[in-house]
C-alpha positions in Angstrom: 161.9 57.3 95.5 159.6 58.0 98.2 159.1 62.3 99.0 157.8 64.1 101.6 156.8 67.7 102.7 159.4 69.8 104.9 157.6 71.1 107.5 155.6 74.1 106.6 157.9 75.0 104.0 155.5 73.0 101.5 159.1 72.1 99.8 158.2 68.4 98.8 161.7 66.6 98.9 163.4 63.1 98.2 163.6 61.2 101.9 166.6 60.5 101.0 169.2 64.0 100.2 172.2 64.8 99.1 174.9 66.4 101.4 176.8 68.2 99.6 180.1 68.5 101.7 182.3 66.0 100.4 182.5 66.6 97.2 184.8 69.4 98.4 187.5 66.3 97.6 186.3 65.6 94.2 187.2 67.1 90.7 184.6 69.1 88.8 184.1 66.2 86.5 183.5 63.9 89.2 181.1 65.6 91.3 179.6 66.4 88.4 178.8 62.8 87.2 177.6 62.0 91.3 175.3 65.1 91.4 173.5 63.8 88.2 173.7 60.0 89.3 171.7 60.8 92.4 169.1 63.7 90.7 168.7 60.5 88.0 167.7 58.6 90.9 164.7 60.2 92.3 166.8 62.8 94.9 165.5 66.5 94.6 166.9 68.4 97.6 171.1 69.5 97.9 172.6 71.1 100.8 175.6 72.7 100.7 177.2 75.6 102.3 179.5 79.2 101.3 182.4 77.5 104.0 182.3 74.6 101.6 184.9 75.5 99.1 184.0 74.7 95.7 181.0 72.7 96.5 178.5 75.6 95.3 180.6 76.1 92.3 180.3 72.1 91.3 176.2 71.9 92.4 175.3 75.3 90.2 177.8 73.2 87.1 176.2 70.0 87.4 172.3 71.0 88.2 172.1 74.5 86.6 169.7 72.9 83.7 167.7 71.2 86.0 167.4 74.1 88.4 163.6 74.2 88.6 163.3 70.5 89.6 165.8 70.4 92.5 165.5 72.1 96.0 168.9 73.9 96.7 170.0 74.9 100.4 172.4 76.5 101.3 174.2 78.5 104.1 176.6 81.1 106.2 178.7 82.1 108.5 178.4 85.6 108.2 178.6 87.6 111.9 177.5 90.8 110.0 174.8 92.4 107.7 177.9 93.0 105.4 179.4 89.8 105.2 175.7 88.0 104.9 175.0 89.9 101.7 178.7 89.1 100.4 177.9 85.3 101.1 174.2 85.4 99.5 175.3 87.2 96.5 178.6 84.7 96.2 176.4 81.4 96.6 173.7 82.8 93.9 176.5 83.7 91.2 178.0 79.9 92.2 174.8 78.1 92.2 173.9 79.8 89.1 170.6 80.5 90.5 168.5 83.7 91.4 167.3 82.2 94.3 168.1 79.9 97.2 165.3 77.8 98.0 166.4 77.3 102.2 169.2 79.8 103.6 170.8 78.9 107.2 172.7 80.3 109.5 175.8 77.6 109.9 176.1 76.7 113.3 175.7 80.3 115.0 177.2 80.2 118.5 173.7 82.4 119.6 170.9 81.5 117.1 170.0 85.2 115.7 166.4 86.3 116.9 163.5 88.6 115.9 165.1 92.3 115.5 168.8 91.6 115.2 170.7 92.6 112.2 171.2 89.2 110.7 168.2 88.1 111.4 166.5 91.1 109.4 168.9 90.1 106.8 167.5 87.2 106.3 163.8 88.7 106.4 165.0 91.4 103.5 166.7 88.6 101.2 163.4 86.9 101.4 161.1 89.9 100.6 163.5 90.4 98.0 162.8 86.9 96.6 166.6 85.3 97.2 165.8 83.2 99.5 162.4 81.6 100.2 162.8 79.9 103.6 164.9 80.5 106.3 166.4 77.9 108.4 169.7 77.3 110.7 171.7 74.2 111.8 173.7 73.8 114.7 175.2 71.2 116.9 173.6 72.6 120.4 170.8 71.0 121.5 169.5 74.4 123.9 170.5 76.3 120.4 168.4 74.3 118.7 165.1 74.3 120.8 165.7 77.8 120.8 165.5 78.1 117.2 162.1 75.9 117.4 160.4 77.3 119.8 160.9 81.1 118.5 158.8 80.3 115.7 161.1 82.4 113.1 162.6 79.7 111.8 161.5 77.1 108.5 163.8 74.0 109.4 166.5 73.1 111.5 169.4 71.0 110.6 171.1 69.3 113.2 173.2 65.6 113.6 170.2 62.9 114.0 171.2 58.8 113.7 170.5 55.7 114.5 172.7 56.3 117.6 171.2 59.7 118.6 169.9 60.1 122.4 166.5 60.1 123.4 166.5 63.8 124.5 167.9 64.4 120.5 165.0 62.4 119.1 162.2 64.2 121.4 163.9 67.5 120.1 163.7 66.4 116.5 159.9 65.6 117.5 159.3 68.8 119.0 160.7 70.2 115.5 157.8 68.2 114.0 154.9 69.3 116.7 156.6 73.1 116.0 155.6 73.0 111.9 159.7 73.2 111.2 161.3 70.7 108.5 164.3 69.0 110.1 167.2 68.4 107.9 169.1 65.4 109.2 172.9 65.8 109.4 175.8 63.4 110.2 173.7 60.2 109.6 176.3 58.2 109.4 177.5 59.2 112.8 180.7 60.6 111.1 181.4 57.6 109.2 181.5 55.3 112.2 178.3 53.7 111.0 178.7 51.7 108.0 175.5 51.0 106.6 172.9 53.3 105.9 170.0 50.7 106.8 169.9 51.6 110.9 169.8 55.2 110.6 167.4 55.0 107.3 164.8 52.5 109.1 165.3 54.6 112.2 164.1 58.3 110.8 161.6 57.0 108.4 158.6 57.0 110.7 159.4 60.7 111.5 157.7 62.6 108.3 159.1 65.7 108.6 162.8 64.3 109.0 165.4 64.2 106.0 167.9 63.1 106.4 171.5 64.0 104.0 173.8 61.5 103.4 177.1 62.6 102.2 178.2 61.0 99.7 181.4 61.2 97.3 181.4 57.6 96.1 179.6 55.9 93.2 178.9 53.0 95.9 177.2 55.6 98.3 174.5 56.6 96.2 173.8 52.9 95.3 173.7 51.7 98.3 171.0 54.6 99.4 169.0 54.1 96.0 168.7 50.6 96.4 167.5 50.7 100.1 165.4 53.7 99.0 163.6 50.9 96.0 162.9 48.9 99.6 163.1 50.7 102.7 164.2 49.1 105.3 161.9 48.6 108.7 163.2 48.9 112.1 162.1 45.0 113.1 164.1 43.6 116.3 167.0 42.5 114.6 167.9 45.8 113.0 167.4 47.0 116.8 169.7 44.4 118.0 172.2 45.9 115.5 172.0 49.1 116.9 172.0 48.6 120.3 175.5 46.9 119.4 176.7 49.9 117.8 175.6 52.2 120.9 177.3 49.9 123.3 180.7 49.8 121.3 180.3 53.3 120.7 179.4 54.7 123.9 178.1 58.4 124.8 181.5 59.9 124.3 182.3 59.1 121.1 183.6 61.6 118.3 181.2 63.0 115.9 183.7 64.1 113.7 181.9 67.4 113.1 185.3 69.8 113.2 184.2 72.7 115.5 187.0 71.8 117.9 189.7 73.2 115.2 191.9 74.2 114.8 194.3 73.1 117.4 197.5 75.5 117.9 199.5 72.1 117.8 198.1 70.9 114.0 196.5 68.0 115.8 194.0 66.6 113.7 191.5 66.3 116.4 188.3 65.3 114.8 189.6 62.1 113.2 192.6 61.4 115.7 190.1 61.5 118.7 187.8 58.3 117.0 191.0 56.8 115.5 189.8 53.7 117.7 186.3 53.6 115.8 188.1 54.3 112.2 190.3 51.3 112.8 187.8 48.9 113.5 184.7 49.7 111.9 186.5 51.1 108.6 189.5 49.7 106.3 191.9 50.1 109.1 195.0 49.9 106.5 194.1 53.3 105.9 194.8 54.5 109.3 198.5 53.0 109.7 200.3 54.5 106.9 203.3 56.4 107.5 201.4 60.0 107.3 198.5 58.6 110.0 201.5 57.5 112.2 202.7 61.6 112.3 199.4 62.6 112.4 198.8 60.2 115.4 202.3 61.4 117.1 201.2 64.9 117.4 199.2 64.4 120.7 202.0 64.3 122.0 202.3 67.7 121.6 199.2 68.5 123.1 199.1 71.4 126.4 196.0 70.7 127.4 194.9 74.5 126.6 191.2 74.0 126.4 190.0 75.6 123.6 188.8 72.5 121.8 186.7 71.5 125.0 185.7 75.0 124.8 184.4 74.7 121.1 183.2 71.1 121.3 179.2 71.2 121.0 178.7 67.6 122.8 181.1 69.0 125.9 183.7 66.1 125.1 187.2 66.2 127.3 188.9 66.4 123.9 192.5 66.2 124.9 191.4 63.0 127.6 190.1 61.6 124.1 193.1 62.1 122.5 195.4 60.7 124.8 193.2 57.6 125.1 193.0 57.2 121.2 196.9 57.5 121.0 197.2 54.5 123.5 195.4 52.3 121.7 196.8 52.9 118.1 199.8 52.4 119.4 198.7 49.1 120.7 196.7 48.4 117.8 200.4 48.8 115.8 202.2 46.4 117.9 199.2 43.8 117.6 199.4 44.2 114.0 203.2 44.3 114.2 204.0 47.6 112.1 206.9 49.4 113.6 
C-alpha cells in the first residue's frame, strides 16, 4: 500500500481508502470482517457519515482497538447548531472515539462560511479537541469552488473518476493548489465502471487525491489491494478503454447519488434512470426480476413535478431520463423474451 499526505492536514493516508456507505447493507459481523480485512491490507482511512444509518456503529465496533492507527472522517447534515452538536456527540459515541479526524458538512446547499453559525460550531468543536480538521462534501462544482477559495476548509469530498470532465479535474487540481486534500467519492461512477483500474491509474498522478472505494464484498477489497500491489499506469490502452466508456455513457448519465429523492410517486429515480447501463455493464439478470419490473413500471406514474430535476446536482432532466430508461428497459425485456 502506498500512502500520501491529505493536503495541509498532515494526515498520512492510504492511496486507496474505505468508503463506508455500503456497509449499511451488511450485518454487524459481515461489516466487521470487511473492515478488518481492509485494515490488515494497509487501508488506514475510513469515511462514514451520520446519515449512513448504522455505518458509524459498525466502524466503531470493528476498529476501536486500532483507533490510533487509523484516520476517521464522518459527516453531518445538520442545519442548526443544536443538531450539529447532537450529530457530533452521537458520532463520537458510535465511533467509540473522543475525536473525529475530519468532520465534514454533508452536501450542503450552500457552503457555510466564516461568521455563520454552523461554521462557528466547527471552530468550537476543533478548539475543544472533538475534531481535528474541517471538511465539506458536495456534488456541485460552484459550491466546491466556494469551499476551495474560501480558505476555510482542509478537505473537499467530491465525485471524481476516470470519466470526470475537464472542469471537474481542473477543480480537483485547484483544490491541491490551495493546499486542500481531495477525497474522491463515486470513483466507480456509482457502479457503472466495472473495474477500479482505470480510475486508480487516472487519479494516481494527483498526489492530494484519495479515492474512497465503496466496499461491500471481499472481492472488491481483493481487487483494490491487488492493484495497489502493482499500481496500474494510465497508458494508451487504458486511455482507449476510458474513452470507450465515456462515449458509451455520454454526458447525461445518472451517477446514482440519490439527491433527487424522495419521489412523490415512490420511483427509485437514482437506479431507474441509469437502468440502460446497469443492464449492460452489470449482471443484467439481477434487474429483470418481478420486483424490478414493478419498480420500473412506476415510471409511468411520473407527473414531471420538477422536484427531482431541481435537486439533481448534475442538472439532469430526470423525468426525460426515466422515460427513455423505461422504453429501453421494455425493449430489453422483449429481446430477452421476458414477459
